[in-house]
ChimeraX commands (.cxc) that place a marker at each C-alpha (Angstrom):
marker #1 position 13.63,-0.52,-14.41 radius 0.5
marker #1 position 13.23,0.44,-10.88 radius 0.5
marker #1 position 13.05,-2.07,-7.30 radius 0.5
marker #1 position 11.30,-5.38,-8.51 radius 0.5
marker #1 position 11.27,-6.46,-4.73 radius 0.5
marker #1 position 8.45,-3.77,-4.20 radius 0.5
marker #1 position 5.90,-5.97,-4.23 radius 0.5
marker #1 position 7.33,-8.08,-1.50 radius 0.5
marker #1 position 7.51,-4.77,0.61 radius 0.5
marker #1 position 4.10,-4.24,0.17 radius 0.5
marker #1 position 3.44,-7.64,1.29 radius 0.5
marker #1 position 5.32,-6.77,5.01 radius 0.5
marker #1 position 3.91,-3.82,5.34 radius 0.5
marker #1 position 0.51,-4.96,5.05 radius 0.5
marker #1 position 1.44,-7.63,7.39 radius 0.5
marker #1 position 2.77,-5.21,9.65 radius 0.5
marker #1 position -0.52,-2.99,9.54 radius 0.5
marker #1 position -2.57,-6.15,10.07 radius 0.5
marker #1 position -0.14,-7.30,13.27 radius 0.5
marker #1 position -0.84,-3.57,14.64 radius 0.5
marker #1 position -4.39,-3.84,14.21 radius 0.5
marker #1 position -4.80,-6.61,15.75 radius 0.5
marker #1 position -2.83,-5.83,19.24 radius 0.5
marker #1 position -5.16,-2.62,19.15 radius 0.5
marker #1 position -8.17,-4.18,19.02 radius 0.5
marker #1 position -6.52,-7.30,21.52 radius 0.5
marker #1 position -6.46,-3.50,23.99 radius 0.5
marker #1 position -10.17,-3.54,24.25 radius 0.5
marker #1 position -11.68,-0.76,25.21 radius 0.5
marker #1 position -10.60,1.14,28.30 radius 0.5
marker #1 position -10.87,0.58,31.51 radius 0.5
marker #1 position -14.05,1.31,33.35 radius 0.5
marker #1 position -13.93,3.56,36.73 radius 0.5
marker #1 position -14.03,0.55,39.99 radius 0.5
marker #1 position -16.17,2.44,42.31 radius 0.5
marker #1 position -13.97,1.20,45.07 radius 0.5
marker #1 position -10.90,2.79,43.75 radius 0.5
marker #1 position -10.14,6.33,44.54 radius 0.5
marker #1 position -10.09,8.58,41.21 radius 0.5
marker #1 position -6.54,9.10,40.91 radius 0.5
marker #1 position -6.43,5.08,40.81 radius 0.5
marker #1 position -9.14,5.13,38.38 radius 0.5
marker #1 position -7.52,7.77,36.07 radius 0.5
marker #1 position -3.69,6.48,36.05 radius 0.5
marker #1 position -5.30,3.36,34.97 radius 0.5
marker #1 position -7.18,5.40,32.23 radius 0.5
marker #1 position -4.05,7.45,30.97 radius 0.5
marker #1 position -2.41,3.46,31.00 radius 0.5
marker #1 position -4.60,2.31,28.64 radius 0.5
marker #1 position -4.87,6.28,26.28 radius 0.5
marker #1 position -0.96,5.76,26.50 radius 0.5
marker #1 position -0.59,2.10,24.91 radius 0.5
marker #1 position -3.23,2.76,22.85 radius 0.5
marker #1 position -1.54,5.97,21.13 radius 0.5
marker #1 position 1.78,3.87,21.28 radius 0.5
marker #1 position 0.00,1.34,18.80 radius 0.5
marker #1 position -1.71,4.01,16.63 radius 0.5
marker #1 position 1.32,5.94,16.10 radius 0.5
marker #1 position 2.70,2.97,14.65 radius 0.5
marker #1 position 0.17,2.38,12.54 radius 0.5
marker #1 position 0.06,5.40,11.05 radius 0.5
marker #1 position 4.00,5.01,10.28 radius 0.5
marker #1 position 3.11,1.54,8.90 radius 0.5
marker #1 position 0.54,3.24,6.73 radius 0.5
marker #1 position 2.83,5.95,5.72 radius 0.5
marker #1 position 5.54,3.56,4.53 radius 0.5
marker #1 position 2.83,1.45,2.63 radius 0.5
marker #1 position 1.73,4.03,1.02 radius 0.5
marker #1 position 4.87,5.06,-0.16 radius 0.5
marker #1 position 5.84,1.43,-1.56 radius 0.5
marker #1 position 2.41,1.51,-3.52 radius 0.5
marker #1 position 3.45,4.61,-5.20 radius 0.5
marker #1 position 6.95,3.20,-5.87 radius 0.5
marker #1 position 5.39,0.46,-7.04 radius 0.5
marker #1 position 2.59,2.30,-8.92 radius 0.5
marker #1 position 6.29,4.35,-10.52 radius 0.5
marker #1 position 7.44,1.01,-11.65 radius 0.5
marker #1 position 4.69,-0.03,-13.53 radius 0.5
marker #1 position 3.98,3.19,-15.61 radius 0.5
marker #1 position 7.73,3.28,-16.18 radius 0.5
marker #1 position 6.79,-0.37,-18.13 radius 0.5
marker #1 position 4.09,0.99,-19.51 radius 0.5
marker #1 position 6.18,3.35,-20.75 radius 0.5
marker #1 position 9.06,1.63,-22.03 radius 0.5
marker #1 position 6.38,-0.77,-23.94 radius 0.5
marker #1 position 5.02,2.11,-25.55 radius 0.5
marker #1 position 8.04,2.66,-27.25 radius 0.5
marker #1 position 9.39,-0.34,-27.87 radius 0.5
marker #1 position 5.41,-0.88,-29.71 radius 0.5
marker #1 position 5.92,2.58,-31.87 radius 0.5
marker #1 position 9.62,0.78,-32.99 radius 0.5
marker #1 position 8.29,-2.29,-34.11 radius 0.5
marker #1 position 5.71,-0.80,-35.87 radius 0.5
marker #1 position 8.24,1.68,-37.13 radius 0.5
marker #1 position 10.22,-1.58,-38.33 radius 0.5
marker #1 position 6.79,-3.05,-40.64 radius 0.5
marker #1 position 6.87,-1.75,-43.90 radius 0.5
marker #1 position 4.36,0.72,-45.31 radius 0.5
marker #1 position 2.73,-2.34,-47.60 radius 0.5
marker #1 position 2.33,-5.00,-44.64 radius 0.5
marker #1 position 0.65,-2.25,-42.32 radius 0.5
marker #1 position -1.68,-1.15,-45.41 radius 0.5
marker #1 position -2.69,-5.05,-45.91 radius 0.5
marker #1 position -3.41,-5.07,-41.87 radius 0.5
marker #1 position -5.47,-2.18,-41.96 radius 0.5
marker #1 position -7.49,-3.82,-44.74 radius 0.5
marker #1 position -7.40,-7.08,-43.16 radius 0.5
marker #1 position -8.64,-5.27,-39.89 radius 0.5
marker #1 position -11.32,-3.60,-41.88 radius 0.5
marker #1 position -13.04,-6.52,-43.72 radius 0.5
marker #1 position -13.53,-8.27,-40.19 radius 0.5
marker link #1:1,2 radius 0.2
marker link #1:2,3 radius 0.2
marker link #1:3,4 radius 0.2
marker link #1:4,5 radius 0.2
marker link #1:5,6 radius 0.2
marker link #1:6,7 radius 0.2
marker link #1:7,8 radius 0.2
marker link #1:8,9 radius 0.2
marker link #1:9,10 radius 0.2
marker link #1:10,11 radius 0.2
marker link #1:11,12 radius 0.2
marker link #1:12,13 radius 0.2
marker link #1:13,14 radius 0.2
marker link #1:14,15 radius 0.2
marker link #1:15,16 radius 0.2
marker link #1:16,17 radius 0.2
marker link #1:17,18 radius 0.2
marker link #1:18,19 radius 0.2
marker link #1:19,20 radius 0.2
marker link #1:20,21 radius 0.2
marker link #1:21,22 radius 0.2
marker link #1:22,23 radius 0.2
marker link #1:23,24 radius 0.2
marker link #1:24,25 radius 0.2
marker link #1:25,26 radius 0.2
marker link #1:26,27 radius 0.2
marker link #1:27,28 radius 0.2
marker link #1:28,29 radius 0.2
marker link #1:29,30 radius 0.2
marker link #1:30,31 radius 0.2
marker link #1:31,32 radius 0.2
marker link #1:32,33 radius 0.2
marker link #1:33,34 radius 0.2
marker link #1:34,35 radius 0.2
marker link #1:35,36 radius 0.2
marker link #1:36,37 radius 0.2
marker link #1:37,38 radius 0.2
marker link #1:38,39 radius 0.2
marker link #1:39,40 radius 0.2
marker link #1:40,41 radius 0.2
marker link #1:41,42 radius 0.2
marker link #1:42,43 radius 0.2
marker link #1:43,44 radius 0.2
marker link #1:44,45 radius 0.2
marker link #1:45,46 radius 0.2
marker link #1:46,47 radius 0.2
marker link #1:47,48 radius 0.2
marker link #1:48,49 radius 0.2
marker link #1:49,50 radius 0.2
marker link #1:50,51 radius 0.2
marker link #1:51,52 radius 0.2
marker link #1:52,53 radius 0.2
marker link #1:53,54 radius 0.2
marker link #1:54,55 radius 0.2
marker link #1:55,56 radius 0.2
marker link #1:56,57 radius 0.2
marker link #1:57,58 radius 0.2
marker link #1:58,59 radius 0.2
marker link #1:59,60 radius 0.2
marker link #1:60,61 radius 0.2
marker link #1:61,62 radius 0.2
marker link #1:62,63 radius 0.2
marker link #1:63,64 radius 0.2
marker link #1:64,65 radius 0.2
marker link #1:65,66 radius 0.2
marker link #1:66,67 radius 0.2
marker link #1:67,68 radius 0.2
marker link #1:68,69 radius 0.2
marker link #1:69,70 radius 0.2
marker link #1:70,71 radius 0.2
marker link #1:71,72 radius 0.2
marker link #1:72,73 radius 0.2
marker link #1:73,74 radius 0.2
marker link #1:74,75 radius 0.2
marker link #1:75,76 radius 0.2
marker link #1:76,77 radius 0.2
marker link #1:77,78 radius 0.2
marker link #1:78,79 radius 0.2
marker link #1:79,80 radius 0.2
marker link #1:80,81 radius 0.2
marker link #1:81,82 radius 0.2
marker link #1:82,83 radius 0.2
marker link #1:83,84 radius 0.2
marker link #1:84,85 radius 0.2
marker link #1:85,86 radius 0.2
marker link #1:86,87 radius 0.2
marker link #1:87,88 radius 0.2
marker link #1:88,89 radius 0.2
marker link #1:89,90 radius 0.2
marker link #1:90,91 radius 0.2
marker link #1:91,92 radius 0.2
marker link #1:92,93 radius 0.2
marker link #1:93,94 radius 0.2
marker link #1:94,95 radius 0.2
marker link #1:95,96 radius 0.2
marker link #1:96,97 radius 0.2
marker link #1:97,98 radius 0.2
marker link #1:98,99 radius 0.2
marker link #1:99,100 radius 0.2
marker link #1:100,101 radius 0.2
marker link #1:101,102 radius 0.2
marker link #1:102,103 radius 0.2
marker link #1:103,104 radius 0.2
marker link #1:104,105 radius 0.2
marker link #1:105,106 radius 0.2
marker link #1:106,107 radius 0.2
marker link #1:107,108 radius 0.2
marker link #1:108,109 radius 0.2
marker link #1:109,110 radius 0.2
marker link #1:110,111 radius 0.2
view
């Protein structure tokens, strides 16, 4: 068996993604140019916004990468469990005597 705490990791990462998305939303739209200010001041304000926005987006992309890796690990665990269950079922069905299997099949056919 692999990491059982994967669900907790996924929950934490999803929460982190939601927080980053909220922070990005709180940044709002880029600041509009103020006519009274000179062009270079308006460009500085826009640049500051873009820096903050890009930083949040980079963190968000990283969080999504971690999130998808955790989901892949969880999916791998589920498939491992599924394979183990199939193997156990095969082993247990091999232990059932043939006469019991035949009577079980005939009972199932009658229904």
